[in-house]
N, CA and C of each residue as an Amber inpcrd file, in Angstrom:
protein
   609
   0.8490000  -1.0720000   0.1460000   0.1330000   0.0500000  -0.1130000
   1.0020000   1.4980000  -0.5610000   0.4260000   1.6820000  -0.9820000
   1.0420000   3.9640000  -0.1050000   0.3390000   3.8620000   0.7910000
   2.0160000   4.3400000   1.3880000   1.1050000   4.7650000   3.4600000
   1.4530000   6.1300000   3.8150000   1.4750000   6.9410000   3.1640000
   2.2880000   8.2030000   3.4860000   2.0740000   8.6700000   5.1670000
   3.0840000   8.9530000   5.5350000   2.7770000   8.9830000   7.1120000
   1.2180000   9.8630000   7.0230000   1.1790000  10.8750000   6.7890000
   0.0430000  11.9430000   7.1210000  -1.2210000  11.2770000   7.5560000
  -1.5300000  10.5930000   6.9030000  -2.7990000   9.4180000   6.4800000
  -3.0110000   8.1330000   7.1880000  -1.4630000   7.9650000   7.9150000
  -1.5740000   6.2520000   8.4590000  -2.6330000   6.5900000   9.1320000
  -2.9090000   5.4350000   9.3840000  -4.3290000   5.5320000  11.2060000
  -3.3680000   3.9960000  11.7510000  -3.0280000   4.5170000  12.7800000
  -2.2060000   3.4280000  13.9180000  -3.4760000   2.7340000  14.9630000
  -4.9730000   2.8620000  15.4740000  -5.5520000   2.9050000  16.4620000
  -5.7080000   1.9760000  16.2070000  -6.1650000   0.7880000  16.9460000
  -6.4620000  -0.4740000  16.6940000  -8.1000000  -0.5680000  16.7920000
  -8.5740000   0.0460000  17.2290000  -9.8120000  -0.0070000  17.6100000
 -10.6630000   0.9310000  16.0980000  -9.7160000   2.0790000  15.5940000
 -10.2760000   2.6420000  14.5470000  -9.9790000   1.1950000  12.9810000
  -9.1780000   0.3740000  13.0610000  -9.4790000  -0.2280000  12.2630000
  -9.9940000  -1.6450000  12.8370000 -10.7600000  -2.1710000  13.5760000
 -11.2460000  -2.9220000  13.9010000 -13.2470000  -2.6080000  13.3430000
 -13.1430000  -1.6590000  13.7640000 -14.2450000  -0.7080000  13.8450000
 -14.5270000  -0.5230000  11.9750000 -13.4300000   0.1290000  11.9010000
 -13.9380000   0.3660000   9.5660000 -14.0320000  -1.2790000   8.8860000
 -13.4650000  -2.6210000   9.9860000 -13.6410000  -3.9090000   8.7860000
 -15.1320000  -4.0730000   9.2220000 -15.3800000  -3.7710000  10.6370000
 -17.1400000  -3.8530000  10.6140000 -17.8090000  -3.5170000   9.8530000
 -17.6720000  -1.7410000  10.2530000 -18.1070000  -0.8480000   9.2280000
 -18.3110000  -1.0410000   7.5230000 -17.5600000  -2.0750000   6.7690000
 -16.9330000  -2.0050000   5.8550000 -16.4900000  -3.2380000   5.2810000
 -17.5780000  -4.3930000   5.2090000 -17.5010000  -5.7240000   5.4190000
 -16.7520000  -6.5830000   4.2690000 -17.2110000  -5.8720000   3.1360000
 -16.9800000  -6.8650000   2.0550000 -15.4000000  -6.4500000   1.5940000
 -14.6160000  -7.1660000   0.8430000 -13.4130000  -7.8670000   0.9870000
 -12.9840000  -8.4350000  -0.0130000 -11.4690000  -7.6340000  -0.7980000
 -10.9540000  -8.4070000  -2.1820000  -9.7700000  -8.3940000  -1.5320000
 -10.0930000 -10.7290000  -1.0410000  -9.2020000 -11.5410000  -1.1670000
  -8.0710000 -11.7090000  -2.5370000  -6.9620000 -11.4460000  -1.7710000
  -5.9760000 -11.8000000  -3.1700000  -4.5020000 -12.7070000  -2.9460000
  -5.1470000 -13.4990000  -3.5260000  -3.4890000 -14.7310000  -3.2640000
  -2.8520000 -15.1390000  -4.3140000  -1.2990000 -14.9160000  -4.3610000
  -0.3440000 -15.9740000  -5.7220000  -1.1680000 -16.9260000  -5.4570000
  -0.9570000 -17.0050000  -6.7150000  -1.2530000 -18.5660000  -7.8970000
  -0.6430000 -19.0820000  -9.2170000  -0.5570000 -19.0080000  -9.8540000
   0.3280000 -19.4910000 -11.2530000   0.5750000 -17.8380000 -11.5370000
  -0.9480000 -17.1210000 -11.3320000  -1.1220000 -15.8780000 -11.3420000
  -1.9350000 -14.8870000  -9.9020000  -1.8320000 -13.7770000 -10.0260000
  -2.3400000 -12.9310000  -9.2550000  -3.9140000 -13.1510000  -8.5820000
  -4.3030000 -13.4840000  -8.3230000  -6.3290000 -13.4660000  -8.1750000
  -6.7810000 -13.2270000  -6.7510000  -7.9770000 -12.9560000  -6.6100000
  -8.8180000 -12.0680000  -6.7980000 -10.2550000 -12.3660000  -6.0070000
 -10.9160000 -12.6250000  -4.8640000 -12.5200000 -13.0640000  -4.8530000
 -12.8540000 -11.6320000  -3.6310000 -14.4990000 -11.1680000  -4.2420000
 -14.5800000  -9.9440000  -3.3650000 -16.0370000 -10.8820000  -2.4990000
 -15.4010000 -11.2130000  -1.2420000 -16.4630000 -11.2650000  -0.2210000
 -16.2280000 -10.6810000   1.1460000 -17.4510000 -11.0630000   2.0630000
 -17.5920000 -10.1560000   2.6240000 -16.6460000 -11.5960000   3.8750000
 -16.5130000  -9.8870000   4.6710000 -15.6270000 -10.9010000   5.8590000
 -15.9220000 -10.8810000   7.5490000 -16.5450000 -11.5990000   8.3450000
 -16.5430000 -11.2280000   9.6380000 -15.3170000 -11.1230000  10.5890000
 -15.4080000 -10.6890000  11.7430000 -14.6630000 -10.6630000  12.8240000
 -14.8410000 -11.8070000  13.7940000 -13.0200000 -11.8380000  14.5430000
 -13.0980000 -13.0430000  15.6740000 -12.7450000 -12.6660000  16.2820000
 -13.1640000 -12.4120000  17.4030000 -11.7150000 -11.3980000  18.6740000
 -12.2850000 -10.0960000  19.1900000 -11.6000000  -9.6540000  19.3120000
 -11.4800000  -7.6650000  19.5880000 -10.6700000  -7.0030000  19.3430000
 -10.0040000  -5.6310000  18.9660000 -10.0540000  -4.6890000  18.2590000
  -7.9650000  -4.9030000  18.6030000  -7.6920000  -5.6510000  19.7530000
  -6.4660000  -6.0410000  20.4070000  -5.8800000  -7.3190000  19.9370000
  -6.8460000  -8.0290000  19.5010000  -6.3600000  -9.0160000  18.4020000
  -7.2470000 -10.0090000  18.1280000  -7.6720000  -9.8930000  16.7510000
  -8.7390000 -10.4460000  16.0560000  -8.4920000 -11.8230000  15.2400000
  -8.8720000 -12.5950000  14.2650000  -8.8120000 -13.3310000  13.1340000
 -10.5120000 -13.1760000  11.9490000  -9.9830000 -13.0050000  10.8420000
 -10.6650000 -12.6540000   9.9520000 -11.1680000 -14.0540000   9.6360000
 -12.7910000 -14.0050000   9.2780000 -13.6420000 -15.0000000   8.7970000
 -14.7860000 -15.4720000   7.7130000 -14.2610000 -15.8540000   6.4280000
 -14.3720000 -16.2640000   5.1310000 -15.2320000 -17.1030000   5.2550000
 -15.3400000 -17.4750000   3.6740000 -15.5580000 -18.8140000   2.8970000
 -15.5010000 -18.2300000   1.2110000 -14.9990000 -19.3840000   0.4560000
 -15.2430000 -18.7900000  -0.8450000 -15.9590000 -20.5690000  -1.3200000
 -16.2970000 -20.5670000  -3.0190000 -16.5540000 -21.6730000  -3.1360000
 -15.3410000 -22.0830000  -3.5910000 -15.5720000 -23.6670000  -4.0030000
 -14.1790000 -24.6690000  -4.1240000 -14.3290000 -24.4150000  -5.4700000
 -15.5370000 -24.3920000  -6.5960000 -14.9880000 -23.8760000  -8.3010000
 -14.7270000 -22.4120000  -8.1790000 -14.0590000 -21.9800000  -6.9040000
 -13.5220000 -20.3930000  -7.2950000 -11.7700000 -21.3680000  -7.6700000
 -11.3730000 -20.9180000  -8.2400000  -9.6790000 -20.6360000  -8.9070000
  -9.1340000 -21.0580000  -7.3150000  -9.2410000 -19.4370000  -6.7990000
  -8.5630000 -19.4910000  -4.9810000  -8.2720000 -20.9870000  -4.3530000
  -9.8340000 -22.0470000  -4.4330000  -9.8980000 -22.8250000  -3.7500000
  -8.4080000 -23.9380000  -3.7050000  -7.7900000 -24.3230000  -5.3290000
  -7.0580000 -24.8470000  -4.9050000  -5.3570000 -24.9000000  -4.4100000
  -5.4000000 -23.2450000  -4.1930000  -4.5060000 -22.1610000  -3.6740000
  -4.3970000 -22.5620000  -2.0430000  -5.9920000 -22.7190000  -1.2700000
  -6.2590000 -21.8130000  -0.1100000  -5.5550000 -23.6980000   1.0150000
  -4.9600000 -23.3640000   0.9380000  -3.9490000 -24.0980000   1.7990000
  -3.6950000 -23.8860000   3.2460000  -3.5500000 -24.5900000   4.1660000
  -3.1270000 -23.7990000   5.7630000  -1.5190000 -23.3740000   5.5880000
  -0.9450000 -22.3940000   6.1850000  -0.5940000 -21.3720000   6.2070000
   0.1530000 -20.4490000   4.6920000  -1.1120000 -20.1470000   3.4540000
  -1.3890000 -19.8890000   2.3220000  -1.3210000 -18.2800000   3.1540000
  -0.5950000 -17.2590000   2.1670000  -0.4060000 -16.1580000   2.9390000
  -1.7840000 -15.2920000   1.5380000  -2.4430000 -14.1420000   2.2470000
  -3.5350000 -13.6300000   1.3540000  -3.3520000 -12.4160000   1.9040000
  -3.5550000 -11.2280000   0.7940000  -3.8370000  -9.5940000   1.0910000
  -5.6620000  -9.5550000   1.1980000  -6.1980000  -9.1790000   2.1520000
  -7.7250000  -8.5330000   2.6240000  -7.4550000  -7.1840000   1.9540000
  -8.0360000  -6.4900000   1.1160000  -8.1480000  -5.1890000   1.0570000
  -9.6150000  -5.0080000   1.5610000  -9.8810000  -4.0160000   2.8180000
 -11.2330000  -3.1270000   3.1640000 -11.1670000  -2.0940000   1.9240000
 -12.6960000  -1.4980000   1.9690000 -12.2610000   0.2470000   0.6730000
 -13.7340000   0.6740000   1.4510000 -13.2090000   2.0810000   2.5700000
 -13.8840000   3.0000000   2.9470000 -14.2410000   3.6660000   1.7800000
 -15.0930000   4.9830000   2.6750000 -15.9970000   5.7960000   1.3750000
 -14.7700000   6.6180000   0.6340000 -15.1240000   6.4730000  -1.0030000
 -13.9490000   7.3640000  -1.6040000 -14.8590000   8.2290000  -2.5960000
 -14.2030000   9.1650000  -2.7530000 -14.9570000  10.4100000  -4.8130000
 -13.7350000  11.4320000  -4.8450000 -13.6860000  11.3100000  -5.5380000
 -13.1830000  12.5920000  -6.2820000 -13.5350000  13.7680000  -6.1280000
 -12.5920000  14.9110000  -5.7910000 -12.9690000  15.7020000  -5.4570000
 -12.0580000  16.7260000  -6.0810000 -12.5000000  17.8650000  -7.4060000
 -12.7090000  18.5230000  -7.5970000 -11.8860000  19.6930000  -7.2640000
 -10.0240000  20.4520000  -8.0820000  -9.8590000  21.2320000  -7.4780000
 -10.6890000  23.2340000  -7.6150000 -12.2960000  22.5920000  -9.4070000
 -12.8230000  23.6220000  -8.9270000 -13.2670000  24.1510000  -7.5890000
 -13.3750000  23.0850000  -6.7530000 -14.1270000  23.7740000  -4.9940000
 -12.9830000  24.6440000  -4.3140000 -12.2400000  24.4190000  -4.6530000
 -11.2900000  25.3430000  -4.0460000 -11.4270000  26.7480000  -4.0290000
 -10.8850000  27.3390000  -2.5510000 -10.6870000  28.6280000  -3.0000000
  -9.5840000  29.9880000  -3.6240000  -8.4870000  28.1010000  -3.9150000
  -7.3600000  28.7460000  -5.1140000  -6.8590000  28.0250000  -5.9920000
  -5.9200000  27.9570000  -6.9140000  -5.8110000  27.4040000  -8.0320000
  -4.9630000  26.0180000  -7.3010000  -5.3840000  24.5420000  -7.5430000
  -4.3330000  23.6940000  -7.3720000  -5.0350000  22.4170000  -7.6380000
  -4.2030000  21.1540000  -7.8620000  -4.2800000  19.6690000  -8.4360000
  -5.5960000  18.8840000  -7.5080000  -6.1030000  18.2590000  -8.6530000
  -7.7010000  17.4340000  -8.1690000  -6.7260000  16.8280000  -8.1030000
  -8.1790000  15.8050000  -6.5720000  -7.5300000  14.7210000  -6.7050000
  -8.6740000  13.6760000  -5.6550000  -8.1430000  12.6870000  -4.7400000
  -9.2140000  11.5680000  -4.4250000  -9.3590000  11.4160000  -3.5220000
 -10.6740000  11.3900000  -2.3020000  -9.9640000  11.3080000  -1.3400000
 -10.1630000   9.4280000  -1.0230000 -10.2300000   9.2120000   0.0470000
 -10.2700000   6.9240000   0.1410000 -10.0880000   7.3450000   1.5490000
 -10.7080000   5.7430000   1.8790000  -9.5480000   5.2420000   2.9600000
  -9.7590000   3.5890000   2.9020000  -8.6240000   3.2230000   3.7840000
  -9.1620000   1.5150000   3.1690000  -7.7930000   0.6500000   3.8260000
  -8.1550000  -0.4470000   4.0190000  -7.3000000  -1.2100000   5.1500000
  -6.7520000  -2.2390000   4.6950000  -5.5760000  -2.7480000   4.6360000
  -4.8450000  -3.6990000   4.1240000  -4.3750000  -4.3480000   5.3090000
  -4.8050000  -6.2060000   4.7650000  -3.8360000  -6.9910000   5.8260000
  -3.8600000  -8.6700000   5.3320000  -2.2230000  -8.3170000   5.5180000
  -1.6820000  -9.3340000   4.9100000  -1.9230000 -10.8260000   5.8710000
  -2.3160000 -12.0680000   5.3390000  -2.8470000 -12.6670000   6.8250000
  -2.8360000 -14.2960000   6.5350000  -1.9910000 -15.0240000   7.2860000
  -2.6180000 -16.2950000   6.7380000  -3.6050000 -16.9250000   7.4730000
  -3.5360000 -18.1530000   5.9410000  -4.5510000 -18.3370000   5.9340000
  -5.0940000 -20.3660000   6.6450000  -6.1050000 -20.6230000   7.2400000
  -6.2310000 -21.9160000   7.8800000  -7.5640000 -21.8200000   7.7660000
  -7.8370000 -23.4250000   6.7150000  -9.0360000 -23.9690000   6.3960000
  -9.9860000 -24.3230000   7.3930000 -11.3590000 -24.1970000   8.0550000
 -12.5370000 -24.8970000   8.8950000 -12.4880000 -25.9210000   8.6960000
 -13.2020000 -26.6240000   9.4470000 -13.7250000 -27.8420000   9.6320000
 -15.4150000 -27.5220000   8.9400000 -15.4650000 -28.5210000   8.3310000
 -17.2970000 -28.5270000   7.9440000 -18.3430000 -28.0870000   9.7650000
 -18.1260000 -28.4500000  10.1860000 -18.8490000 -27.9840000  11.2610000
 -18.5400000 -26.3300000  11.9310000 -17.3830000 -25.9930000  11.8170000
 -16.6190000 -24.3870000  12.1550000 -18.2110000 -23.7240000  10.7760000
 -17.6520000 -24.4790000   9.7530000 -18.1880000 -23.7580000   8.8780000
 -18.9950000 -23.3120000   8.8710000 -20.0880000 -24.2540000   9.4020000
 -21.7220000 -23.6080000   9.3660000 -22.0260000 -23.1950000  10.4810000
 -21.0850000 -22.9770000  11.5070000 -21.7510000 -22.2860000  12.5610000
 -21.0270000 -20.7820000  12.3240000 -20.1480000 -20.3120000  11.7250000
 -19.1360000 -18.8980000  10.2810000 -20.9120000 -18.7130000   9.9000000
 -21.1820000 -19.5300000   8.6510000 -22.1810000 -18.8080000   8.2400000
 -23.4620000 -18.7700000   8.9380000 -23.7640000 -18.9850000   9.7360000
 -24.9560000 -18.9050000  11.0680000 -24.8940000 -17.2810000  11.0120000
 -23.5160000 -16.7540000  11.9360000 -23.3580000 -16.2530000  12.3150000
 -23.1840000 -15.0260000  11.5330000 -22.8400000 -15.1050000  10.0650000
 -22.4120000 -14.2170000   8.5910000 -24.2430000 -13.8320000   8.3640000
 -25.0700000 -14.7070000   8.1780000 -26.5960000 -14.7180000   7.9550000
 -27.0460000 -13.6670000   8.3770000 -27.3040000 -14.1770000  10.1410000
 -28.0930000 -14.1440000  10.9090000 -27.7710000 -12.5870000  11.1210000
 -26.5520000 -12.2970000  11.2590000 -25.6330000 -10.7770000  10.9780000
 -26.1670000  -9.7920000  10.5950000 -26.6020000 -10.2860000   9.1670000
 -26.6970000  -9.3700000   7.9800000 -28.6650000  -9.6320000   7.9180000
 -28.7210000 -10.6740000   8.2210000 -30.7580000 -10.8550000   8.6200000
 -31.1200000 -10.1820000   9.3580000 -30.4020000  -9.6040000  10.4080000
 -31.1750000  -8.3570000  11.5520000 -31.4140000  -7.3700000  11.3680000
 -31.0640000  -6.8570000  10.2430000 -31.4130000  -5.2500000   9.8560000
 -32.1660000  -5.6740000   8.8240000 -32.7950000  -6.4930000   8.6590000
 -33.7530000  -6.9040000   7.0600000 -35.4300000  -6.5540000   8.0740000
 -36.1740000  -5.8080000   7.2040000 -37.3810000  -5.9420000   7.9370000
 -38.4080000  -7.3710000   8.0360000 -37.8500000  -8.3670000   7.5770000
 -38.5140000  -9.2370000   7.6260000 -37.7470000 -10.4210000   6.8830000
 -36.2910000 -10.4010000   8.3220000 -35.5460000 -11.5550000   8.7030000
 -35.7970000 -13.1970000   8.0250000 -34.9660000 -14.1090000   7.3430000
 -34.6630000 -14.9630000   7.3570000 -33.4870000 -15.5910000   7.9360000
 -33.1930000 -16.1800000   8.6180000 -32.1980000 -16.2000000   9.9970000
 -31.6670000 -17.6360000   9.3550000 -30.1540000 -17.9690000   9.2080000
 -30.1410000 -19.4390000   8.7020000 -30.7920000 -20.7890000   8.9460000
 -31.1170000 -20.6520000  10.6740000 -31.7710000 -21.6170000  11.2610000
 -32.9770000 -21.8100000  10.8270000 -33.3230000 -20.6080000   9.8520000
 -35.3580000 -21.0630000   9.2420000 -34.8720000 -21.5570000   8.0370000
 -33.5710000 -21.7830000   7.5790000 -33.3280000 -22.1230000   6.1290000
 -34.0170000 -23.5650000   5.8110000 -34.2350000 -24.3630000   4.9910000
 -34.5730000 -25.5550000   4.2370000 -33.3580000 -26.4360000   5.0360000
 -33.3460000 -27.1480000   5.5280000 -31.7990000 -28.3520000   5.9500000
 -31.7610000 -28.4210000   4.6630000 -32.2940000 -28.9670000   4.0710000
 -31.6730000 -30.0970000   2.7830000 -31.1630000 -28.6530000   1.2650000
 -31.5300000 -27.4640000   1.8200000 -31.0500000 -26.7090000   1.1680000
 -29.6120000 -26.4960000   1.4240000 -29.4330000 -26.6000000   3.2050000
 -27.8610000 -26.0220000   3.8110000 -27.1640000 -27.5780000   3.7480000
 -28.1670000 -28.5060000   3.2330000 -26.6440000 -30.2250000   3.7690000
 -26.3340000 -29.6620000   2.1890000 -27.3290000 -29.7070000   1.2150000
 -27.0760000 -29.2470000  -0.9200000 -25.1260000 -28.5070000  -0.6280000
 -25.6870000 -27.6880000   0.1580000 -24.5060000 -25.8930000  -0.3240000
 -23.3980000 -25.8830000   0.3730000 -23.2860000 -26.6840000   1.5540000
 -22.1220000 -27.0000000   2.5060000 -20.8290000 -27.8160000   1.8410000
 -21.3410000 -28.5340000   1.2780000 -19.9040000 -29.1190000   0.3550000
 -18.9310000 -28.5380000  -0.5370000 -19.7490000 -27.5320000  -1.4710000
 -19.8940000 -27.1360000  -2.5280000 -18.1730000 -25.2580000  -1.7850000
 -18.1480000 -25.2540000  -0.3350000 -17.8560000 -23.8230000   0.0820000
 -16.4270000 -24.6690000   0.5980000 -15.5900000 -23.7920000   1.0250000
 -15.0630000 -23.6560000   2.4320000 -14.1090000 -22.5200000   2.8280000
 -14.8250000 -22.7690000   4.4510000 -14.5010000 -21.7910000   4.8360000
 -12.9330000 -21.7780000   5.6250000 -12.4190000 -20.5230000   5.6160000
 -11.1780000 -20.3440000   6.8220000 -11.6720000 -19.3370000   7.5860000
  -9.7800000 -19.0750000   8.1920000  -9.7030000 -18.4780000   9.5510000
  -8.7790000 -17.9590000   8.7650000  -7.9070000 -16.7420000   8.8600000
  -6.8820000 -15.3720000   8.6910000  -6.7800000 -15.0140000   9.9040000
  -5.3150000 -15.4090000  10.1070000  -4.7320000 -14.3300000  11.2360000
  -3.5110000 -13.1280000  10.2190000  -4.2280000 -12.6470000  11.2110000
  -3.6610000 -11.1910000  10.4510000  -1.7390000 -11.6650000  10.9080000
  -1.0230000 -11.1850000   9.6310000   0.1820000 -10.8550000   9.9400000
   1.2510000  -9.1690000   9.9610000   0.1340000  -8.3730000   9.0250000
   1.0410000  -7.1140000   8.5350000  -0.8240000  -6.4670000   8.4210000
  -0.6840000  -4.9450000   9.1250000  -2.0570000  -4.6540000   9.2910000
  -1.6540000  -3.3370000   8.6470000  -2.1290000  -2.3970000   7.9610000
  -1.9500000  -1.2220000   6.7530000  -3.4770000  -0.2240000   7.2190000
  -3.9260000   0.8470000   7.5890000  -5.1480000   1.4860000   7.5640000
  -4.6240000   2.7440000   6.9620000  -5.5010000   3.4160000   5.9570000
  -4.8030000   4.7470000   5.5460000  -6.4160000   5.3380000   5.6590000
  -6.3870000   6.8600000   6.0450000  -7.3510000   7.7580000   5.5910000
  -7.0400000   8.6770000   5.3320000  -7.3680000   8.9690000   3.6750000
  -6.9040000  10.5210000   3.0100000  -8.3360000  11.2050000   3.4230000
  -8.5680000  12.2780000   3.6960000  -9.2580000  13.7260000   3.6500000
  -8.7230000  14.8830000   4.0220000  -8.1620000  14.8880000   3.2700000
  -8.1260000  16.7780000   3.0990000  -7.3910000  16.8530000   4.4010000
  -6.6330000  16.3950000   4.7510000  -5.6320000  16.7150000   6.2260000
  -5.0340000  17.9420000   6.0220000  -4.1180000  18.2580000   4.7990000
  -3.0490000  19.3380000   4.6220000  -3.4980000  20.1150000   4.5380000
  -5.0670000  20.0820000   3.8150000  -5.4410000  21.5280000   3.9190000
  -5.9290000  21.9340000   4.3410000  -5.9220000  22.9940000   4.2460000
  -6.5870000  24.0900000   5.0120000  -8.2150000  24.0550000   5.7730000
  -8.4050000  25.0790000   7.1820000  -9.4590000  24.6780000   7.1150000
 -10.8510000  25.1080000   5.9490000 -10.8100000  26.2370000   5.5820000
 -11.5660000  26.8760000   4.6910000 -11.7050000  25.8460000   3.4660000
 -10.6870000  25.5970000   2.7650000 -10.7340000  24.4250000   1.4170000
 -11.6230000  23.0360000   1.6720000 -11.2070000  22.6280000   4.0330000
 -11.7350000  21.5680000   3.6940000 -13.8060000  21.6770000   3.4040000
 -13.7080000  22.9180000   4.4830000 -15.4530000  23.1040000   4.4790000
 -15.9480000  23.0900000   2.5520000 -15.1840000  23.8460000   2.2310000
 -15.9740000  24.0200000   0.9350000 -16.2530000  22.6450000  -0.0930000
 -14.6510000  21.9420000   0.1370000 -14.9630000  20.2440000  -0.2540000
 -15.9230000  19.7490000   0.2500000 -16.3660000  20.0890000   1.7230000
 -17.5800000  18.8000000   2.2350000 -18.8850000  19.5740000   1.6200000
 -19.3000000  20.8550000   0.9670000 -20.0290000  21.1490000   1.0940000
 -20.4730000  20.7910000   0.1210000 -19.1350000  20.8160000  -1.8720000
 -20.1390000  19.8820000  -2.8180000 -20.3700000  18.4650000  -2.6360000
 -19.5240000  17.8790000  -1.9860000 -19.4870000  16.5210000  -1.8730000
 -20.8080000  16.3500000  -1.4400000 -21.1780000  17.2710000   0.1900000
 -22.4640000  16.6070000   0.1220000 -23.4090000  17.2300000  -0.0900000
 -23.5480000  17.4080000  -1.4310000 -24.9790000  17.7960000  -2.1420000
 -24.8630000  16.2310000  -3.3340000 -24.2160000  15.6070000  -3.2450000
 -24.5440000  14.5730000  -3.9260000 -24.8540000  13.4500000  -3.2260000
 -25.7220000  12.3650000  -3.5770000 -26.3060000  11.6670000  -2.0840000
 -24.9960000  10.1050000  -1.8960000 -24.5430000   9.8630000  -3.0500000
 -23.6260000   9.0040000  -3.0760000 -22.1400000   9.5240000  -2.6000000
 -21.9680000  10.3060000  -2.2480000 -20.8480000  11.5150000  -1.7890000
 -20.5810000  11.8890000  -0.1650000 -22.1550000  12.3120000  -0.3250000
 -21.9460000  12.6010000   1.3700000 -21.3270000  12.0300000   2.7590000
 -20.8810000  10.1040000   2.2410000 -20.5660000   9.9840000   2.9910000
 -19.1350000  10.6730000   3.4280000 -18.1410000  11.1690000   1.9850000
 -16.6210000  11.2820000   2.4540000 -17.0140000  12.6770000   2.7570000
 -17.8100000  13.2610000   2.7110000 -17.9070000  14.2450000   3.1930000
 -17.6840000  14.4780000   4.8040000 -18.8430000  13.4450000   5.2840000
 -18.5310000  13.5290000   6.6280000 -17.4370000  12.5530000   7.3990000
 -16.9010000  12.1820000   6.1650000 -15.4630000  11.1500000   6.5300000
 -14.2600000  12.4040000   6.4800000 -14.7640000  13.5160000   6.0910000
 -13.2700000  14.1430000   6.2140000 -13.8240000  15.8640000   6.8270000
 -15.1350000  15.4940000   7.4400000 -15.5050000  16.2820000   8.7930000
 -15.5980000  15.7660000  10.1730000 -15.5460000  14.4620000   9.5910000
 -14.7130000  14.2610000  11.1870000 -13.2620000  13.8680000  11.3850000
 -12.7260000  13.6440000  10.5640000 -11.2730000  13.1410000  10.8010000
 -10.4970000  15.1630000  10.4660000 -10.6290000  15.8960000  10.0890000
 -10.7190000  16.9770000  10.4590000 -11.1100000  18.2080000  11.9130000
 -12.1620000  16.8930000  12.7260000 -13.1560000  18.0490000  13.5390000
 -13.6920000  19.3370000  12.9490000 -13.8620000  19.1990000  11.7950000
 -14.7440000  20.5010000  11.2110000 -16.6050000  20.5380000  12.2200000
 -16.2970000  22.2560000  12.0710000 -17.5040000  22.5470000  12.4800000
 -19.1350000  22.6400000  12.3840000
């Protein structure tokens, strides 16, 4: 990761909460070529010490490389948006604001029994937010038994963690406020405006 010191995030709670907030990850493994899969990841543990929990289809090309001890890179992305310098009170170069967490981790396959427990936690976590949730335990048992042999669960033990949040920290407060004003006008960039405001403690 390109990791400028001004944007580094070292706080363990920040990283833990970031993954909980943005759990859809890109998992990259070196096979005969670089292979990437986009999957939801759950956390096991706490901010001081945690593991990543996930699963992939056995038909996925990554499957043959997912063995105990294999290293993978997990990429989590937060709010991001293009920032036009036309919004600045002075002429400058346009940029992109974003946040991300990269975790290099050692993969360890899960047993079928543990996989089912993981799937129950994953499904129930996201179903709890639905208006009419369909929890894992309420799915037809025959459907679950047909599905389980087709996937492989794993845990990933972090080896290296890097987190970054580039939200106009180097710019003046006047510029930060102006950028937030423009980003807040669009539905899909409001979250970036909030991130800039929070990162720079704007009033």
